[in-house]
Structure formats: C-alpha cells, structure tokens
C-alpha positions in Angstrom: 20.9 29.2 23.2 22.0 32.3 21.3 25.0 31.5 19.1 25.4 35.2 18.2 26.6 35.8 21.8 29.3 33.0 21.9 29.8 29.8 20.1 32.2 26.9 19.9 33.0 25.6 16.4 33.6 21.9 16.5 35.4 20.8 13.3 34.5 17.2 12.6 36.8 17.0 9.7 39.7 17.8 12.1 38.5 15.0 14.3 38.6 12.6 11.4 42.1 13.9 10.4 43.4 13.3 13.9 41.9 9.8 14.1 43.7 9.1 10.8 47.0 10.2 12.3 46.4 8.0 15.3 45.6 5.1 13.0 49.0 5.6 11.3 50.8 5.7 14.6 49.2 2.5 16.1 48.9 0.4 12.9 46.0 -1.4 11.3 45.3 -4.1 13.9 45.1 -2.0 17.1 41.5 -0.9 18.1 41.0 2.8 18.7 38.8 3.6 21.7 37.7 7.2 21.5 37.4 8.8 25.0 34.3 10.9 25.0 33.9 11.5 28.8 32.9 14.9 30.1 30.9 15.6 27.0 33.8 14.6 24.8 36.2 17.0 26.7 33.6 19.8 26.1 33.3 19.2 22.4 29.8 17.6 22.4 29.7 13.8 23.0 26.9 12.8 20.7 28.2 14.3 17.4 31.8 13.4 18.4 31.0 9.8 19.1 29.0 9.3 15.9 31.6 10.9 13.7 34.5 9.1 15.4 32.9 5.8 14.7 32.5 6.7 11.1 36.1 7.8 11.0 37.6 4.5 12.3 37.1 4.3 16.0 36.0 0.9 17.3 34.4 1.9 20.6 33.6 4.9 22.8 34.8 5.3 26.4 33.0 7.4 29.0 33.3 7.7 32.8 29.8 7.2 34.0 26.8 4.9 33.2 24.7 8.0 32.7 27.1 9.2 30.0 26.9 5.8 28.3 23.1 5.7 28.4 22.9 9.2 26.9 24.9 8.0 24.0 22.7 4.9 23.6 19.6 7.2 23.6 21.4 9.3 20.9 21.7 6.3 18.7 25.3 5.1 19.3 25.1 1.4 18.9 28.8 0.6 18.9 30.7 -0.7 21.9 30.7 1.7 24.9 33.0 1.2 27.8 32.4 2.9 31.2 35.9 3.6 32.7 34.7 4.8 36.1 33.5 2.6 38.9 29.8 1.9 39.1 28.4 1.5 42.6 25.6 -0.9 43.6 22.9 -1.4 41.0 23.8 1.8 39.2 25.2 -0.1 36.3 22.2 -2.3 35.6 20.4 0.0 33.1 23.6 0.4 31.2 24.3 -3.3 31.2 20.9 -4.0 29.8 21.9 -1.7 26.9 25.1 -3.8 26.2 27.4 -1.2 27.8 30.7 -2.6 29.1 32.0 -1.5 32.6 35.4 -1.3 34.2 35.8 -3.1 37.5 38.6 -1.7 39.6 38.3 -3.7 42.8 37.4 -7.0 44.3 34.6 -5.3 46.2 33.0 -3.9 43.1 33.6 -7.2 41.2 31.6 -9.1 43.8 28.9 -6.4 44.0 28.5 -6.4 40.2 28.3 -10.2 40.1 25.5 -10.1 42.7 23.6 -7.4 40.7 24.0 -9.2 37.4 22.9 -12.5 38.9 19.9 -10.9 40.6 18.8 -9.2 37.4 19.6 -12.2 35.2 21.7 -9.9 33.1 25.1 -10.7 31.6 27.7 -8.0 32.3 30.6 -7.4 30.0 33.5 -6.2 32.1 37.0 -4.8 31.8 39.2 -5.6 34.8 41.2 -2.6 35.8 44.7 -3.3 37.2 46.8 -0.9 39.2 50.3 -1.0 37.7 51.7 2.0 39.6 49.3 5.0 39.3 47.8 4.2 42.7 44.4 5.6 42.0 42.0 2.8 40.9 42.7 -0.9 40.2 43.2 -4.3 41.5 46.6 -5.7 42.2 47.9 -8.1 39.6 47.4 -11.0 41.9 43.8 -10.0 42.6 43.2 -9.7 38.9 44.6 -13.2 38.3 42.2 -14.5 40.9 39.3 -12.8 39.4 40.2 -14.1 35.9 40.2 -17.7 37.4 36.8 -17.0 39.1 35.3 -15.8 35.8 35.5 -19.3 34.4 32.7 -20.3 36.7 30.7 -17.1 36.7 27.9 -17.2 34.1 26.7 -13.6 34.5 30.1 -11.8 34.0 31.9 -11.9 30.7 35.5 -10.7 30.3 35.7 -8.0 27.6 39.0 -6.4 28.6 42.0 -6.2 30.9 43.2 -2.7 31.4 45.5 -0.3 33.3 46.2 3.4 33.2 49.6 5.2 32.8 50.3 8.1 35.1 53.1 9.9 33.3 51.8 12.8 31.1 54.8 12.3 28.7 54.1 8.6 28.2 57.0 6.4 27.2 59.5 9.3 27.7 59.1 8.5 31.4 60.7 5.5 33.1 57.6 5.2 35.3 55.4 4.7 32.2 57.8 2.1 30.8 57.8 0.3 34.2 54.0 0.3 34.3 53.9 -1.2 30.8 56.3 -3.9 31.9 54.1 -4.8 34.9 51.1 -5.0 32.6 52.9 -7.1 30.1 54.0 -9.5 32.8 50.4 -9.9 34.0 49.2 -10.5 30.4 51.9 -13.2 30.0 50.8 -15.0 33.1 47.1 -14.7 32.2 47.7 -16.0 28.7 49.8 -18.9 29.9 46.8 -20.0 31.9 44.4 -19.3 29.0 42.4 -16.7 31.1 41.9 -14.0 28.5 39.6 -15.9 26.1 36.1 -17.2 26.3 32.8 -17.7 24.5 32.9 -14.0 23.3 36.4 -14.2 22.0 39.7 -12.8 23.3 39.4 -9.9 25.7 41.0 -6.6 24.7 44.2 -5.7 26.6 44.7 -1.9 26.8 46.9 0.4 28.7 48.0 3.1 26.3 46.4 6.6 26.3 47.2 9.6 24.1 50.5 10.3 25.7 51.6 6.7 25.2 50.5 6.7 21.5 52.3 10.0 20.8 55.5 8.9 22.6 55.7 5.5 21.0 55.1 3.2 23.9 55.5 -0.4 22.9 53.7 -2.8 22.8 50.3 -1.2 22.4 48.5 -4.6 22.8 44.9 -4.9 21.4 43.6 -1.3 21.9 44.4 2.2 22.8 42.3 4.8 24.6 42.7 8.3 23.0 41.1 11.5 24.1 43.4 14.5 24.0 45.1 13.5 20.8 41.8 12.9 19.0 40.8 16.5 19.8 44.1 17.9 18.6 45.5 18.6 22.1 49.0 17.7 23.2 48.8 16.0 26.7 52.4 17.3 27.3 54.3 20.1 25.6 57.0 17.5 24.6 54.4 15.5 22.7 53.2 18.2 20.3 52.4 16.7 16.9 51.9 19.2 14.1 49.7 16.6 12.2 47.1 16.9 14.9 44.6 19.7 14.3 42.6 21.4 17.1 38.9 20.4 16.9 37.5 23.3 18.9 37.5 27.0 18.3 35.6 29.4 20.6 34.4 32.8 19.4 32.3 35.7 20.6 31.3 39.2 19.6 32.0 42.7 20.9 28.9 44.2 22.5 30.2 47.6 23.6 33.2 49.9 22.9 34.2 52.8 25.1 37.1 55.3 25.6 39.1 55.2 28.8 41.3 58.1 29.7 44.9 57.7 30.9 44.9 56.9 34.6 41.4 55.4 34.7 40.9 51.8 35.8 38.9 49.0 34.3 36.8 46.2 36.0 36.4 44.8 39.5 39.0 45.9 41.9 40.6 48.4 39.5 43.4 45.9 38.8 44.2 47.5 35.4 44.9 51.2 34.9 45.3 52.8 31.5 48.7 54.1 30.7 47.4 56.0 27.7 44.0 57.0 26.2 42.6 53.5 25.5 39.8 52.0 23.6 38.2 49.2 25.5 35.9 46.6 24.0 33.5 44.5 26.1 33.0 40.8 25.3 29.8 39.1 26.7 31.7 36.1 28.0 33.2 35.4 31.4 34.3 32.6 33.7 30.9 31.0 33.6 31.5 30.6 29.8 35.0 29.1 30.3 37.2 32.2 30.2 39.6 31.4 33.0 39.5 33.9 35.8 43.3 33.8 35.8 43.5 35.3 32.3 42.7 38.7 33.7 45.5 41.1 32.8 47.6 38.3 31.2 45.5 36.6 28.5 45.0 37.5 24.8 42.3 37.1 22.2 42.3 37.6 18.4 40.6 40.5 16.6 41.0 40.7 12.8 43.9 38.3 13.0 45.8 40.3 15.6 46.5 39.5 19.2 45.0 42.0 21.7 45.3 41.9 25.5 42.7 41.1 28.1 42.6 43.9 30.6 41.1 43.9 34.1 39.6 41.0 35.9 37.5 38.4 34.1 33.9 38.7 35.4 31.3 36.0 35.5 29.7 37.3 32.3 32.1 39.8 30.7 35.7 40.2 29.6 37.4 43.5 28.6 40.0 43.8 25.9 42.2 46.6 24.7 41.5 47.3 21.0 43.3 50.7 20.7 45.7 49.4 18.1 43.1 47.8 15.9 41.4 50.7 14.1 37.7 50.7 13.3 36.7 47.9 15.6 33.0 48.2 16.7 30.0 46.4 18.1 29.4 43.1 16.5 33.0 42.4 15.6 34.0 38.7 15.9 36.6 37.8 18.5 38.4 34.5 18.8 39.1 33.2 22.3 40.4 29.8 21.2 41.4 28.9 17.7 42.7 30.6 14.5 42.1 34.0 12.9 44.2 35.1 10.0 47.8 33.9 10.6 47.4 33.7 14.3 46.2 30.9 16.5 45.5 30.6 20.3 45.8 27.0 21.3 44.4 25.3 24.4 48.1 24.5 25.3 48.9 28.3 25.4 45.9 29.1 27.6 46.8 26.2 29.9 50.4 27.5 30.2 49.2 31.0 31.1 46.8 29.7 33.8 48.8 26.8 35.3 46.4 24.0 34.2 46.3 21.3 31.6 45.1 21.9 28.1 42.1 19.6 28.2 40.8 21.6 31.3 40.5 24.5 28.9 38.0 22.7 26.5 36.2 20.9 29.4 35.6 24.3 31.0 33.7 25.9 28.1 30.4 26.6 29.6 26.9 25.5 28.7 25.9 28.9 27.5 28.4 28.6 24.7 26.6 26.7 21.9 28.5 24.0 20.1 28.2 24.4 16.3 29.4 21.4 14.3 31.0 21.8 10.9 32.3 19.3 8.4 31.9 15.6 8.7 29.2 15.1 6.1 25.6 14.3 6.8 25.0 12.9 10.2 23.1 9.5 10.0 21.0 9.7 13.1 18.1 12.1 13.8 19.0 12.2 17.5 22.3 13.9 16.6 22.6 17.7 16.6 22.2 19.0 13.1 25.0 20.7 11.3 24.2 24.3 11.0 25.9 27.4 9.4 28.3 29.3 11.6 27.2 32.8 12.7 28.2 35.3 10.1 
C-alpha cells in the first residue's frame, strides 16, 4: 500500500493513556478486556492487542473465531474471548488454541458440548445472559440450568458469566441500571449455589462496556469490556471524557488544484455551484477509503490548521475541497480528514454527528487502501506484529 496517498496514524501512546484512565475509573482489581473486534474498530487489531496487553489489559475480545485465530497467529498469547456465537464445529480450531467463546443459547451450548466431546477438547465458555437488550443471550433461568449442568460436563469449563447493556449512555439510563440489577440478582443466586467456581477458579462476571465505565455503573463485578473508550471515542456525547485521547488520525495529500469560475459546478450531479471564483483541491480518497458519502457539501477537513469545506459529492476515489482562503496551497500538501492539525481537531464524534451515525462507525469504515502507520508504544516484542515506521513527511 502507498502511504503517500492516504494513511491512518495509530497512536499507541494514546491507547496506553486511555487504558490508564480506564484503570483509574475501574480500580485496581477489575480486569480490563480490550475489545478488538472489527480489526480493533479499524485501528489494526494485531498491534493494538499487543500494546493493550503491555499497557494493562488482561484479555482481548473479538467477535469471530477467525479474528481470534488471526491474533493467535500474530503471537497474542493472552486470554482471547470470542463474543459472537460460533456455529457447529466452527469454534474447534479456536478452542484448540485456548480461545474462550461466548455461548448465548441452550442450542449453541448443547452443540458446543457435542463438538468438544467429539474432539476430546475442553472448551472455556462465557455464558451470555439476556438482561433486557433482547438480541443475544439465555434467560436467567436457562443460565442457572446450564450452570448446574456444567458440574457434570467434563469438556466445558466455565470462564465467565456475561451480559450486554443496550443504553448508549450507560448508567445515566434507567434501563441500564435495571439490566445491572437483573444481572446482579442472577449472580447472587448462582453464588448462593456455588455455581461460579470450579477447577479453573472463579469465573469472571462482566456486563459493563465503555458507556457503563464512563457513566459510573456500579458494581463493575470482575471485568469490564472496553472498546470505544480505549480508542478515545465517546460512545455517547454526554459521556465525553477530556482525559481520553483519540488514537486514530487519518490524513491524505492534495493531488490536483484547479480554478473554478463563478457559476461552475463541481463533481457528480453538479450539486455544488461556485458563488465566486474558487480554488478547488482534489484529494485521492473517497467513500471506498472511509470518507462518508454524506459528507458531500457539508463536511470539513483541515489544511494548515484551518478548516476548509468539502464541496460537491464524495466519489468512490476522490473528494474535492475549497482552498480559496488558504493561500499557496499546492499539490502534495497534507490534509487531515480525522485528527488534529495546529489548534484544530476533527473528531470521530463530529463526523458522526454530521452524517447521522455513531462515532465508532467512522473508524470502522476507514478502508483497506488506507495504510495504518503505528507510532509510539516502544519496540514491539513479536516479529509477527507490523513494524513501527516513520510517518510520511
């Protein structure tokens, strides 16, 4: 890939800073599970996972078994938890690598038991309980029954009991507090029956995500699963924390500059018409690179520390900007799509507000043509990790 065209700077020092902030919020005894699904929200799962573990995370969470196996191949030896359901024998290669899997239904519990027994492989599982999100999870009564069954099941080992909060503002919402109460009641019943401990020790109880941590949900139990907060993203505008630093910045270069006369249009469909003689710069990035199509005629980028407007529609490969008021701009000039330049910053939250989406959609959407360049973090310990390299000048 050609990083002179477009690149995403991934600041591992910012990741470490954010995990330090999360540690202060949750206290010294709660395990931090770094959520690195979807290529670590677009940041690059391998380097993110390695550095997060060095910076104090106790485990890595992903959605699929393939994501877990990719991390194992990249040298991640810590605990990995697959949060998504695994169908049939799909999970067996991951189980053989010590990967833990979430089990959200009785059907999948029985299927996993059959697969593990047939392969003579022990499976470490996290029972997922639905406490009100109504997406994935057993009922509390089903979970208690499974916990009882596990006592006589030699091929399944309880590693965790979990649930998932639906409210994006965490404990600010009554629904989140109600989910937490339901989960707490289940834990109380399970502990009274001594169902959460076994040969491998006590299972982790975990329900809190980034929104819960930032909003002060109590209790946090044994572990928290943090994604957005670790990457410096507020899951809800009301939970913005100035101590969390954005980890990703995205930059490109101007590849062409031209003059447009008053009254002339720019781009597909002629949706923008110049109201004055205008200097237009062309950026070699478009919606395939993660520049949201909805930013056409309403988004902004940073040039020399100044905000300039995106004009015309976003194309698959190109974006046009108005640089009339930034004198001397030419081909090769660096442009910031996401991140800071001078005293200005464009955050994922801002782009999300403009386009009607959520901020982590912004980072997840950064395309494969945009090279991830990792900075900070010190020397990476595993040769399978991407090397740190200098940013394009």
